[in-house]
All heavy atoms as an XYZ file, in Angstrom:
954
protein
N     170.133    119.040    100.410
C     169.975    119.474    101.795
C     171.255    120.164    102.248
O     172.346    119.708    101.955
C     169.674    118.280    102.686
C     169.559    118.653    104.139
S     169.004    117.235    105.102
C     169.303    117.846    106.718
N     171.080    121.250    102.962
C     172.203    122.000    103.530
C     172.201    121.772    105.036
O     171.166    121.915    105.675
C     172.059    123.509    103.242
C     173.147    124.294    103.937
C     172.064    123.777    101.760
N     173.332    121.418    105.572
C     173.458    121.279    107.026
C     174.478    122.292    107.519
O     175.611    122.313    107.049
C     173.887    119.866    107.402
C     172.791    118.845    107.192
C     173.131    117.505    107.814
O     173.544    117.492    108.995
O     172.992    116.496    107.114
N     174.036    123.129    108.460
C     174.920    124.099    109.070
C     174.695    124.073    110.578
O     173.679    123.558    111.051
C     174.706    125.522    108.509
C     173.265    125.993    108.727
C     175.081    125.585    107.035
C     173.016    127.435    108.308
N     175.626    124.641    111.309
C     175.519    124.661    112.764
C     174.396    125.604    113.201
O     173.961    126.482    112.445
C     176.837    125.119    113.386
O     177.049    126.494    113.111
N     173.965    125.418    114.428
C     172.956    126.305    114.982
C     173.456    127.745    115.007
O     172.700    128.676    114.715
C     172.575    125.865    116.402
C     171.807    124.553    116.431
O     171.327    124.094    115.370
O     171.689    123.964    117.525
N     174.729    127.941    115.358
C     175.299    129.291    115.400
C     175.293    129.937    114.020
O     174.971    131.118    113.884
C     176.724    129.266    115.958
C     176.768    128.970    117.453
O     175.726    129.132    118.136
O     177.847    128.585    117.944
N     175.651    129.173    112.989
C     175.668    129.699    111.630
C     174.246    130.036    111.171
O     174.014    131.068    110.539
C     176.310    128.694    110.666
C     176.344    129.134    109.221
C     177.285    130.290    108.939
O     178.051    130.697    109.834
O     177.250    130.805    107.814
N     173.296    129.187    111.496
C     171.910    129.451    111.127
C     171.415    130.718    111.818
O     170.784    131.571    111.183
C     171.019    128.253    111.487
C     169.636    128.333    110.916
C     169.380    127.980    109.608
C     168.580    128.773    111.695
C     168.100    128.059    109.070
C     167.296    128.859    111.177
C     167.063    128.503    109.864
N     171.724    130.860    113.088
C     171.321    132.060    113.826
C     171.948    133.312    113.208
O     171.297    134.349    113.084
C     171.721    131.945    115.287
C     171.236    133.098    116.134
C     171.520    132.919    117.610
O     171.668    131.772    118.078
O     171.599    133.949    118.302
N     173.200    133.222    112.795
C     173.871    134.351    112.158
C     173.153    134.734    110.866
O     172.904    135.909    110.591
C     175.337    134.020    111.867
C     176.135    135.208    111.324
C     177.563    134.830    110.991
N     177.660    133.839    109.925
C     177.470    134.100    108.631
N     177.158    135.303    108.235
N     177.595    133.144    107.728
N     172.774    133.728    110.063
C     172.059    133.985    108.806
C     170.699    134.625    109.082
O     170.304    135.585    108.415
C     171.922    132.692    107.977
C     173.291    132.295    107.427
C     170.892    132.846    106.860
C     173.338    130.914    106.795
N     169.983    134.121    110.078
C     168.679    134.697    110.432
C     168.854    136.162    110.819
O     168.095    137.034    110.369
C     168.008    133.892    111.562
C     166.789    134.631    112.112
C     167.613    132.500    111.071
N     169.854    136.459    111.627
C     170.111    137.840    112.046
C     170.438    138.722    110.853
O     169.895    139.834    110.718
C     171.259    137.883    113.076
O     170.880    137.101    114.216
C     171.566    139.307    113.513
N     171.294    138.246    109.965
C     171.662    139.025    108.779
C     170.456    139.275    107.878
O     170.265    140.391    107.382
C     172.757    138.308    107.989
C     174.097    138.311    108.665
C     175.125    137.432    107.969
O     174.805    136.786    106.939
O     176.260    137.398    108.466
N     169.650    138.261    107.662
C     168.489    138.412    106.790
C     167.432    139.316    107.427
O     166.793    140.109    106.735
C     167.901    137.052    106.416
C     168.817    136.218    105.536
C     169.200    136.888    104.228
O     168.361    137.615    103.640
O     170.346    136.703    103.784
N     167.259    139.214    108.730
C     166.324    140.106    109.421
C     166.798    141.554    109.309
O     166.020    142.461    108.984
C     166.172    139.700    110.888
C     165.309    140.664    111.657
C     163.928    140.620    111.544
C     165.881    141.639    112.475
C     163.129    141.520    112.236
C     165.098    142.537    113.163
C     163.722    142.479    113.042
O     162.939    143.375    113.712
N     168.082    141.777    109.569
C     168.641    143.133    109.495
C     168.561    143.718    108.089
O     168.526    144.937    107.918
C     170.091    143.147    109.984
C     170.213    142.938    111.488
O     169.192    143.070    112.202
O     171.335    142.633    111.947
N     168.532    142.863    107.066
C     168.498    143.318    105.675
C     167.096    143.699    105.201
O     166.950    144.321    104.144
C     169.075    142.241    104.758
N     166.057    143.366    105.960
C     164.692    143.711    105.567
C     164.509    145.213    105.813
O     164.653    145.680    106.945
C     163.644    142.905    106.362
C     163.757    141.410    106.047
C     162.231    143.416    106.055
C     162.883    140.533    106.915
N     164.207    145.974    104.766
C     164.027    147.424    104.942
C     162.863    147.736    105.890
O     161.805    147.107    105.818
C     163.715    147.926    103.529
C     164.212    146.858    102.620
C     164.072    145.567    103.375
N     163.074    148.711    106.774
C     162.029    149.099    107.732
C     160.753    149.550    107.045
O     159.660    149.341    107.571
C     162.527    150.231    108.644
C     163.565    149.761    109.642
O     163.631    148.543    109.921
O     164.319    150.621    110.152
N     160.868    150.130    105.859
C     159.673    150.646    105.199
C     158.815    149.543    104.577
O     157.703    149.801    104.120
C     160.024    151.707    104.158
C     160.901    151.190    103.030
O     161.481    150.090    103.151
O     161.003    151.900    102.017
N     159.297    148.310    104.561
C     158.459    147.211    104.060
C     157.315    146.936    105.007
O     156.204    146.694    104.599
C     159.276    145.935    103.878
C     160.065    145.898    102.619
C     160.275    146.916    101.735
C     160.761    144.778    102.109
N     161.066    146.493    100.715
C     161.381    145.184    100.917
C     160.931    143.483    102.552
C     162.149    144.328    100.150
C     161.702    142.627    101.799
C     162.306    143.039    100.603
N     157.600    146.915    106.287
C     156.584    146.562    107.274
C     156.489    147.577    108.400
O     155.432    147.923    108.831
C     156.881    145.182    107.893
C     156.812    144.052    106.920
C     157.952    143.388    106.516
C     155.606    143.623    106.412
C     157.897    142.336    105.634
C     155.533    142.569    105.519
C     156.680    141.918    105.127
N     157.595    147.999    108.939
C     157.635    148.839    110.121
C     158.387    148.114    111.219
O     158.915    147.018    111.016
N     158.429    148.717    112.363
C     159.163    148.145    113.486
C     158.319    147.097    114.222
O     157.110    147.263    114.386
C     159.559    149.251    114.468
C     160.559    150.222    113.914
C     161.906    149.563    113.682
O     162.336    148.715    114.457
N     162.567    149.938    112.619
N     158.982    146.048    114.655
C     158.324    145.044    115.484
C     158.386    145.499    116.935
O     159.377    146.073    117.370
C     159.039    143.696    115.363
C     159.093    143.056    113.984
C     159.849    141.742    114.057
C     157.708    142.846    113.437
N     157.330    145.246    117.680
C     157.288    145.603    119.086
C     156.870    144.381    119.888
O     155.822    143.796    119.628
C     156.296    146.749    119.301
C     156.245    147.205    120.748
O     157.304    147.247    121.411
O     155.134    147.512    121.216
N     157.698    143.993    120.830
C     157.409    142.876    121.722
C     157.247    141.564    120.947
O     156.283    140.827    121.123
C     156.169    143.169    122.572
C     156.120    142.331    123.838
O     157.148    141.957    124.396
N     154.921    142.023    124.298
N     158.213    141.298    120.057
C     158.216    140.076    119.253
C     159.565    139.390    119.416
O     160.603    140.013    119.229
C     157.969    140.366    117.755
C     158.025    139.078    116.938
C     156.635    141.068    117.548
N     159.542    138.116    119.760
C     160.766    137.316    119.860
C     160.893    136.477    118.597
O     159.915    135.896    118.128
C     160.698    136.413    121.082
N     162.098    136.419    118.053
C     162.366    135.556    116.910
C     163.146    134.357    117.426
O     164.224    134.512    118.010
C     163.128    136.296    115.800
C     162.248    137.440    115.283
C     163.501    135.336    114.675
C     162.889    138.298    114.228
N     162.566    133.178    117.259
C     163.123    131.943    117.798
C     163.514    130.997    116.670
O     162.936    131.046    115.586
C     162.097    131.255    118.699
C     161.462    132.127    119.787
C     160.308    131.388    120.437
C     162.505    132.526    120.808
N     164.459    130.132    116.970
C     164.861    129.078    116.039
C     164.614    127.751    116.739
O     165.011    127.566    117.888
C     166.341    129.228    115.653
C     166.562    130.560    114.917
C     166.795    128.043    114.799
C     168.003    130.945    114.758
N     163.957    126.842    116.034
C     163.637    125.542    116.614
C     163.604    124.525    115.485
O     163.744    124.865    114.309
C     162.280    125.614    117.312
C     162.094    124.559    118.385
O     162.958    123.660    118.522
O     161.079    124.617    119.096
N     163.421    123.275    115.826
C     163.171    122.213    114.859
C     161.731    121.765    115.041
O     161.298    121.519    116.157
C     164.118    121.033    115.073
C     165.526    121.345    114.622
O     165.743    121.889    113.557
N     166.493    121.000    115.450
N     161.009    121.678    113.932
C     159.649    121.158    114.011
C     159.745    119.657    114.219
O     160.497    118.978    113.512
C     158.867    121.479    112.746
C     157.404    121.104    112.857
C     156.615    121.465    111.614
O     157.162    121.698    110.545
N     155.302    121.490    111.746
N     159.020    119.127    115.201
C     159.091    117.684    115.447
C     158.747    116.874    114.200
O     157.838    117.225    113.456
C     158.051    117.452    116.544
C     157.903    118.780    117.216
C     158.123    119.805    116.134
N     159.506    115.805    113.969
C     159.202    114.947    112.821
C     157.830    114.330    113.023
O     157.418    114.042    114.138
C     160.273    113.864    112.654
O     160.312    113.048    113.791
N     157.126    114.161    111.941
C     155.780    113.605    112.007
C     154.709    114.651    112.219
O     153.524    114.362    112.131
N     155.087    115.891    112.522
C     154.110    116.962    112.708
C     153.818    117.598    111.354
O     154.731    117.951    110.613
C     154.666    118.003    113.676
C     153.646    119.025    114.121
C     154.195    119.912    115.221
O     154.563    119.376    116.287
O     154.260    121.130    115.005
N     152.550    117.737    111.019
C     152.151    118.288    109.728
C     151.166    119.415    109.934
O     150.415    119.398    110.896
C     151.530    117.192    108.854
C     152.555    116.178    108.432
C     152.702    114.987    109.129
C     153.405    116.429    107.368
C     153.667    114.068    108.760
C     154.365    115.514    106.990
C     154.496    114.333    107.693
O     155.458    113.436    107.328
N     151.154    120.400    109.052
C     152.006    120.492    107.869
C     153.427    120.865    108.249
O     153.661    121.466    109.290
C     151.348    121.609    107.049
C     150.702    122.487    108.063
C     150.259    121.560    109.177
N     154.361    120.492    107.389
C     155.769    120.859    107.594
C     155.888    122.349    107.288
O     155.551    122.785    106.198
C     156.706    120.052    106.697
C     156.617    118.542    106.902
C     156.935    118.073    108.305
N     158.355    118.209    108.599
C     158.855    118.127    109.831
N     158.075    117.917    110.850
N     160.133    118.247    110.024
N     156.347    123.114    108.240
C     156.402    124.563    108.107
C     157.838    125.062    108.117
O     158.709    124.463    108.738
C     155.657    125.223    109.276
C     154.194    124.845    109.465
C     153.679    125.417    110.777
C     153.376    125.354    108.297
N     158.063    126.198    107.446
C     159.347    126.885    107.550
C     159.319    127.836    108.740
O     160.330    128.105    109.358
C     159.654    127.688    106.288
C     159.861    126.844    105.064
C     159.325    127.224    103.847
C     160.612    125.676    105.105
C     159.518    126.470    102.705
C     160.805    124.914    103.965
C     160.261    125.314    102.776
O     160.456    124.556    101.655
N     158.152    128.376    109.031
C     158.034    129.317    110.131
C     156.614    129.378    110.645
O     155.680    128.878    110.012
N     156.470    130.015    111.816
C     155.158    130.133    112.437
C     155.113    131.411    113.265
O     156.022    131.664    114.066
C     154.892    128.926    113.335
C     153.567    128.882    114.080
C     152.405    128.741    113.090
C     153.555    127.733    115.075
N     154.069    132.205    113.046
C     153.827    133.378    113.884
C     152.807    132.988    114.938
O     151.744    132.442    114.627
C     153.293    134.550    113.044
C     152.783    135.684    113.900
C     153.672    136.507    114.579
C     151.431    135.916    114.052
C     153.213    137.537    115.393
C     150.959    136.948    114.853
C     151.853    137.751    115.518
O     151.390    138.762    116.319
N     153.117    133.280    116.198
C     152.212    133.007    117.303
C     152.038    134.296    118.088
O     153.017    134.854    118.594
C     152.787    131.921    118.239
O     153.147    130.777    117.461
C     151.789    131.519    119.292
N     150.830    134.778    118.146
C     150.590    136.011    118.889
C     149.311    136.683    118.447
O     148.414    136.038    117.910
N     149.276    137.983    118.682
C     148.101    138.797    118.363
C     148.498    139.834    117.310
O     149.200    140.791    117.632
C     147.578    139.512    119.614
C     147.250    138.584    120.730
N     146.109    137.821    120.740
C     147.925    138.259    121.851
C     146.092    137.083    121.842
N     147.182    137.326    122.524
N     148.074    139.657    116.059
C     148.414    140.629    115.024
C     147.989    142.044    115.432
O     147.004    142.214    116.164
C     147.623    140.163    113.807
C     147.302    138.734    114.066
C     147.203    138.588    115.558
N     148.714    143.026    114.953
C     148.403    144.419    115.306
C     146.967    144.791    114.964
O     146.345    145.585    115.669
C     149.366    145.371    114.587
C     150.811    145.329    115.042
C     151.637    146.337    114.259
C     150.946    145.580    116.538
N     146.437    144.205    113.905
C     145.072    144.528    113.469
C     144.004    143.960    114.392
O     142.839    144.337    114.288
C     144.827    143.994    112.049
O     145.117    142.586    112.028
C     145.692    144.718    111.041
N     144.373    143.072    115.306
C     143.391    142.438    116.206
C     143.668    142.721    117.677
O     143.052    142.101    118.538
C     143.386    140.931    115.984
C     142.898    140.562    114.613
C     142.651    139.096    114.517
N     142.295    138.769    113.148
C     142.577    137.640    112.568
N     143.222    136.704    113.230
N     142.230    137.415    111.321
N     144.576    143.621    117.946
C     144.906    143.900    119.339
C     143.940    144.910    119.923
O     143.599    145.897    119.317
C     146.322    144.451    119.454
C     147.346    143.392    119.234
C     148.721    143.890    119.534
N     149.672    142.820    119.222
C     150.953    142.968    119.221
N     151.487    144.132    119.528
N     151.737    141.961    118.925
N     143.564    144.631    121.159
C     142.799    145.602    121.928
C     143.782    146.257    122.881
O     144.799    146.808    122.477
N     143.522    146.121    124.146
C     144.447    146.623    125.160
C     145.613    145.649    125.207
O     145.434    144.441    125.351
C     143.760    146.709    126.536
C     144.746    147.138    127.601
C     142.578    147.660    126.461
N     146.800    146.175    125.070
C     147.985    145.331    124.985
C     149.114    146.066    125.665
O     149.291    147.260    125.462
C     148.325    145.078    123.512
C     149.453    144.102    123.275
C     149.218    142.736    123.308
C     150.742    144.537    123.012
C     150.236    141.826    123.077
C     151.767    143.643    122.784
C     151.506    142.284    122.811
O     152.526    141.385    122.589
N     149.842    145.367    126.479
C     150.965    146.058    127.109
C     151.510    145.306    128.294
O     151.908    144.150    128.179
N     151.487    145.941    129.431
C     152.130    145.434    130.630
C     151.718    143.992    130.934
O     150.541    143.657    130.945
C     151.795    146.321    131.833
C     152.451    145.866    133.096
C     153.795    146.105    133.315
C     151.734    145.155    134.046
C     154.418    145.668    134.468
C     152.351    144.713    135.199
C     153.692    144.970    135.401
O     154.296    144.525    136.541
N     152.697    143.158    131.145
C     152.452    141.773    131.508
C     152.214    140.833    130.344
O     152.053    139.630    130.540
N     152.166    141.359    129.140
C     151.952    140.511    127.961
C     153.248    139.813    127.578
O     154.309    140.428    127.538
C     151.482    141.345    126.765
C     150.127    141.972    126.936
C     148.998    140.981    126.812
O     149.168    139.933    126.144
O     147.944    141.246    127.379
N     153.159    138.540    127.316
C     154.310    137.825    126.785
C     154.531    138.277    125.351
O     153.591    138.655    124.653
C     154.062    136.316    126.816
C     153.982    135.688    128.208
C     153.580    134.223    128.092
C     155.302    135.832    128.940
N     155.769    138.231    124.880
C     156.001    138.659    123.497
C     155.363    137.698    122.496
O     155.220    136.503    122.762
C     157.527    138.640    123.358
C     158.058    137.928    124.532
C     156.989    137.856    125.563
N     154.959    138.258    121.368
C     154.568    137.417    120.248
C     155.828    136.683    119.806
O     156.939    137.080    120.144
C     154.043    138.275    119.095
C     152.696    138.915    119.407
O     152.197    138.755    120.535
O     152.162    139.589    118.520
N     155.647    135.605    119.034
C     156.803    134.807    118.615
C     156.755    134.528    117.121
O     155.709    134.208    116.573
C     156.827    133.474    119.369
C     157.081    133.612    120.843
C     157.077    132.280    121.584
N     155.939    131.403    121.345
C     154.735    131.550    121.887
N     154.496    132.546    122.694
N     153.783    130.687    121.624
N     157.920    134.636    116.529
C     158.138    134.145    115.178
C     159.156    133.031    115.323
O     160.268    133.254    115.797
C     158.675    135.248    114.242
C     157.590    136.304    114.015
C     159.146    134.648    112.927
C     158.057    137.520    113.250
N     158.748    131.824    114.965
C     159.633    130.668    115.071
C     160.022    130.222    113.675
O     159.156    130.026    112.815
C     158.939    129.503    115.807
O     158.489    129.962    117.085
C     159.890    128.329    115.997
N     161.316    130.094    113.446
C     161.829    129.536    112.200
C     162.232    128.100    112.464
O     162.938    127.826    113.442
C     163.033    130.327    111.696
C     162.773    131.790    111.355
C     164.058    132.453    110.902
C     161.717    131.915    110.295
N     161.778    127.184    111.616
C     162.073    125.769    111.796
C     163.294    125.394    110.958
O     163.204    125.157    109.752
C     160.859    124.921    111.442
C     159.700    125.161    112.380
C     158.544    125.757    111.934
C     159.789    124.803    113.718
C     157.482    125.992    112.796
C     158.735    125.029    114.600
C     157.572    125.625    114.127
N     164.425    125.351    111.645
C     165.714    125.114    110.995
C     165.726    123.811    110.202
O     166.193    123.779    109.066
C     166.826    125.102    112.045
C     168.204    124.854    111.479
C     169.250    124.793    112.591
C     170.598    124.471    111.997
N     171.282    123.404    112.696
N     165.214    122.736    110.788
C     165.282    121.443    110.117
C     164.532    121.452    108.784
O     165.012    120.926    107.782
C     164.789    120.309    111.024
C     163.356    120.475    111.506
O     162.829    121.580    111.647
N     162.709    119.362    111.811
N     163.376    122.081    108.730
C     162.594    122.116    107.488
C     163.248    123.009    106.435
O     163.239    122.679    105.246
C     161.168    122.586    107.767
C     160.420    121.622    108.662
O     160.792    120.467    108.799
N     159.366    122.104    109.292
N     163.792    124.133    106.868
C     164.467    125.030    105.929
C     165.698    124.344    105.354
O     165.937    124.392    104.143
C     164.815    126.367    106.613
C     163.524    127.142    106.937
C     165.747    127.203    105.733
C     163.721    128.384    107.776
N     166.482    123.675    106.194
C     167.671    122.962    105.708
C     167.302    121.854    104.729
O     167.938    121.699    103.689
C     168.448    122.343    106.880
C     169.226    123.316    107.694
C     170.072    122.616    108.748
O     171.195    122.995    108.931
N     169.555    121.613    109.426
N     166.269    121.063    105.071
C     165.876    119.920    104.233
C     165.467    120.344    102.829
O     165.643    119.588    101.877
C     164.720    119.166    104.890
C     165.129    118.338    106.078
C     163.935    117.726    106.799
O     162.807    117.706    106.237
O     164.121    117.277    107.949
N     164.900    121.543    102.692
C     164.385    121.986    101.393
C     165.338    122.935    100.667
O     164.962    123.532     99.676
C     163.041    122.674    101.575
C     161.987    121.781    102.189
C     161.643    120.627    101.245
N     160.782    119.671    101.893
C     159.535    119.442    101.546
N     159.011    120.077    100.542
N     158.833    118.555    102.197
N     166.560    123.075    101.161
C     167.530    123.983    100.545
C     168.669    123.186     99.928
O     169.326    122.400    100.607
C     168.083    124.945    101.593
O     167.055    125.723    102.150
N     168.890    123.404     98.638
C     169.944    122.686     97.915
C     171.327    123.264     98.195
O     172.325    122.558     98.097
C     169.671    122.715     96.415
N     171.377    124.567     98.516
C     172.660    125.200     98.796
C     172.443    126.361     99.765
O     171.309    126.677    100.141
C     173.349    125.664     97.512
C     172.498    126.597     96.677
O     171.742    127.423     97.242
O     172.570    126.511     95.434
N     173.524    127.004    100.146
C     173.464    128.072    101.132
C     172.669    129.278    100.629
O     171.952    129.913    101.400
C     174.884    128.483    101.543
C     175.041    129.185    102.872
C     174.386    128.432    104.008
C     176.517    129.414    103.167
N     172.769    129.597     99.354
C     172.001    130.717     98.800
C     170.499    130.460     98.901
O     169.727    131.361     99.224
C     172.387    130.975     97.343
C     173.765    131.591     97.196
O     174.258    132.217     98.167
O     174.373    131.440     96.117
N     170.096    129.245     98.596
C     168.675    128.901     98.702
C     168.216    128.939    100.153
O     167.116    129.394    100.457
C     168.402    127.526     98.096
C     166.930    127.201     98.023
C     166.636    125.901     97.302
O     167.567    125.262     96.759
O     165.454    125.519     97.281
N     169.052    128.488    101.067
C     168.717    128.543    102.490
C     168.505    129.992    102.918
O     167.525    130.310    103.597
C     169.819    127.887    103.324
C     169.531    127.813    104.817
C     169.897    126.446    105.362
C     170.274    128.897    105.570
N     169.407    130.879    102.516
C     169.273    132.298    102.851
C     167.961    132.867    102.293
O     167.267    133.624    102.972
C     170.434    133.104    102.269
C     171.686    133.024    103.058
C     172.750    133.962    102.458
N     173.850    134.084    103.353
C     173.875    134.868    104.424
N     172.828    135.598    104.716
N     174.929    134.911    105.199
N     167.632    132.504    101.055
C     166.399    132.991    100.448
C     165.188    132.492    101.220
O     164.250    133.240    101.501
C     166.301    132.554     98.985
C     165.083    133.136     98.258
C     164.899    132.538     96.875
N     164.649    131.102     96.906
C     163.482    130.540     97.277
N     162.466    131.294     97.654
N     163.336    129.236     97.265
N     165.203    131.228    101.617
C     164.073    130.677    102.385
C     163.944    131.378    103.741
O     162.832    131.647    104.199
C     164.232    129.177    102.581
C     163.966    128.385    101.328
C     163.869    126.897    101.615
N     163.934    126.125    100.400
C     162.939    126.000     99.531
N     161.800    126.615     99.745
N     163.089    125.256     98.445
N     165.067    131.654    104.380
C     165.029    132.376    105.654
C     164.424    133.761    105.436
O     163.540    134.193    106.184
C     166.432    132.460    106.295
C     166.465    133.482    107.419
C     166.883    131.092    106.800
N     164.878    134.477    104.404
C     164.390    135.830    104.122
C     162.887    135.831    103.859
O     162.139    136.635    104.426
C     165.130    136.413    102.924
C     164.763    137.839    102.580
C     165.550    138.397    101.386
N     166.894    137.870    101.302
C     167.325    137.071    100.313
N     166.522    136.721     99.328
N     168.562    136.615    100.307
N     162.441    134.932    102.992
C     161.015    134.871    102.650
C     160.193    134.480    103.872
O     159.125    135.054    104.125
C     160.778    133.895    101.475
C     159.300    133.601    101.284
C     161.377    134.457    100.190
N     160.676    133.531    104.651
C     159.941    133.086    105.835
C     159.840    134.205    106.864
O     158.770    134.432    107.439
C     160.600    131.835    106.444
O     160.644    130.805    105.452
C     159.828    131.338    107.656
N     160.935    134.913    107.103
C     160.882    136.048    108.031
C     159.872    137.088    107.556
O     159.025    137.543    108.340
C     162.263    136.695    108.160
C     163.247    136.027    109.089
C     164.629    136.655    108.923
C     162.793    136.141    110.539
N     159.942    137.473    106.290
C     159.016    138.472    105.760
C     157.570    137.990    105.872
O     156.670    138.757    106.248
C     159.361    138.794    104.311
N     157.345    136.715    105.593
C     156.002    136.137    105.676
C     155.458    136.225    107.105
O     154.339    136.698    107.330
C     156.061    134.677    105.206
C     154.740    133.989    105.194
N     153.981    133.873    104.057
C     154.050    133.372    106.183
C     152.862    133.214    104.347
N     152.890    132.900    105.632
N     156.247    135.783    108.070
C     155.783    135.771    109.466
C     155.658    137.186    110.025
O     154.743    137.474    110.799
C     156.696    134.904    110.326
C     156.828    133.457    109.867
C     155.519    132.729    109.603
O     154.478    133.062    110.206
O     155.523    131.800    108.768
N     156.547    138.097    109.630
C     156.417    139.491    110.033
C     155.131    140.068    109.437
O     154.425    140.841    110.096
C     157.658    140.309    109.608
C     158.870    139.879    110.446
C     157.401    141.803    109.750
C     160.202    140.410    109.937
N     154.813    139.677    108.229
C     153.558    140.103    107.616
C     152.349    139.694    108.446
O     151.402    140.466    108.616
N     152.380    138.483    109.000
C     151.283    138.036    109.872
C     151.195    138.918    111.114
O     150.089    139.243    111.576
C     151.459    136.575    110.284
C     151.122    135.604    109.205
N     150.008    135.703    108.412
C     151.763    134.477    108.796
C     149.967    134.695    107.561
N     151.029    133.937    107.766
N     152.327    139.319    111.668
C     152.343    140.221    112.827
C     151.589    141.512    112.509
O     150.862    142.044    113.338
C     153.793    140.513    113.228
C     153.975    141.673    114.168
C     153.757    141.533    115.541
C     154.382    142.914    113.703
C     153.935    142.601    116.406
C     154.573    143.985    114.560
C     154.345    143.823    115.913
O     154.521    144.883    116.770
N     151.763    142.005    111.280
C     151.088    143.228    110.863
C     149.672    142.982    110.334
O     149.017    143.887    109.850
C     151.927    143.988    109.835
C     153.089    144.691    110.472
C     154.354    144.151    110.399
C     152.911    145.874    111.174
C     155.428    144.785    111.011
C     153.974    146.512    111.789
C     155.245    145.969    111.702
N     149.209    141.722    110.421
C     147.828    141.410    110.078
C     147.584    140.994    108.644
O     146.427    140.884    108.229
N     148.636    140.738    107.874
C     148.445    140.315    106.493
C     148.060    138.833    106.432
O     148.613    138.010    107.153
C     149.719    140.547    105.683
C     150.179    142.001    105.574
C     151.507    142.084    104.843
C     149.133    142.869    104.902
N     147.133    138.511    105.553
C     146.680    137.125    105.377
C     147.669    136.356    104.504
O     148.496    136.953    103.796
C     145.305    137.106    104.712
O     145.420    137.582    103.372
N     147.550    135.033    104.520
C     148.373    134.210    103.627
C     148.132    134.583    102.167
O     149.071    134.637    101.376
C     148.081    132.717    103.838
C     148.790    132.152    105.058
O     149.916    132.597    105.361
O     148.225    131.259    105.701
N     146.884    134.848    101.808
C     146.563    135.211    100.424
C     147.266    136.505    100.024
O     147.845    136.601     98.939
C     145.051    135.346    100.247
N     147.242    137.501    100.897
C     147.886    138.776    100.591
C     149.404    138.609    100.532
O     150.064    139.180     99.655
C     147.507    139.833    101.636
C     148.113    141.180    101.380
C     147.563    141.803    100.091
N     148.178    143.107     99.887
C     148.673    143.516     98.728
N     148.573    142.767     97.651
N     149.237    144.691     98.632
N     149.974    137.824    101.440
C     151.416    137.580    101.421
C     151.815    136.862    100.135
O     152.867    137.143     99.560
C     151.832    136.789    102.656
C     151.796    137.596    103.946
C     151.813    136.676    105.159
C     152.944    138.581    104.003
N     150.967    135.957     99.652
C     151.238    135.268     98.393
C     151.232    136.278     97.237
O     152.117    136.236     96.377
C     150.206    134.171     98.163
C     150.468    133.361     96.947
N     151.500    132.458     96.863
C     149.849    133.347     95.739
C     151.496    131.910     95.657
N     150.511    132.440     94.966
N     150.265    137.181     97.227
C     150.202    138.222     96.200
C     151.480    139.070     96.184
O     151.944    139.492     95.136
C     149.021    139.140     96.428
C     147.670    138.530     96.170
C     146.533    139.445     96.619
O     146.778    140.645     96.930
O     145.387    138.967     96.677
N     152.015    139.322     97.366
C     153.218    140.156     97.499
C     154.509    139.389     97.233
O     155.581    139.975     97.228
C     153.266    140.771     98.896
C     152.138    141.759     99.239
C     152.154    142.097    100.729
C     152.262    143.010     98.385
N     154.394    138.061     97.061
C     155.570    137.243     96.803
C     156.273    136.744     98.048
O     157.409    136.278     97.976
N     155.590    136.780     99.183
C     156.191    136.347    100.450
C     155.542    135.068    100.975
O     155.365    134.904    102.166
C     156.099    137.464    101.489
C     156.858    138.674    101.099
C     156.338    139.893    100.784
C     158.265    138.782    100.926
N     157.360    140.747    100.443
C     158.543    140.100    100.525
C     159.330    137.892    101.086
C     159.827    140.536    100.270
C     160.606    138.343    100.823
C     160.853    139.648    100.431
N     155.208    134.180    100.079
C     154.608    132.914    100.514
C     155.266    131.770     99.778
O     155.910    131.936     98.793
C     153.120    132.912    100.260
C-alpha cells in the first residue's frame, strides 16, 4: 500500500491527465474531475466512477446543466498500489477508463483497448 498526501495525489492526477494525448479521446466539455474516498463497506470497490450523460446519449445539453463528474477513489487506488509507479499507472488507467465512459465507450470496449 502506498500512502501519500491529498496534495501529492492531486498533483499525480493532474500530471497523468495532462499526459493523456488529446487524440486518444478528444476534449472534455463540462466535466469535473474529483478526488474522494469510497466509503468503507461500499461495494464494489472502485478506482473511479463516471457520473453523467455520455456524449452518445445526450440530447439537448447546455445551459444550466451541472457538469458530469469523474471521481477517483484515492483510498482504493492507494490500497491496491505496491509503490508510487503502480499508483501512477492505476491513476492513468482509471482516468482513461472513465474518460472513455464520457465518450460512450462500454466496459467491454474499454477492456479490449486495455483501459479496464
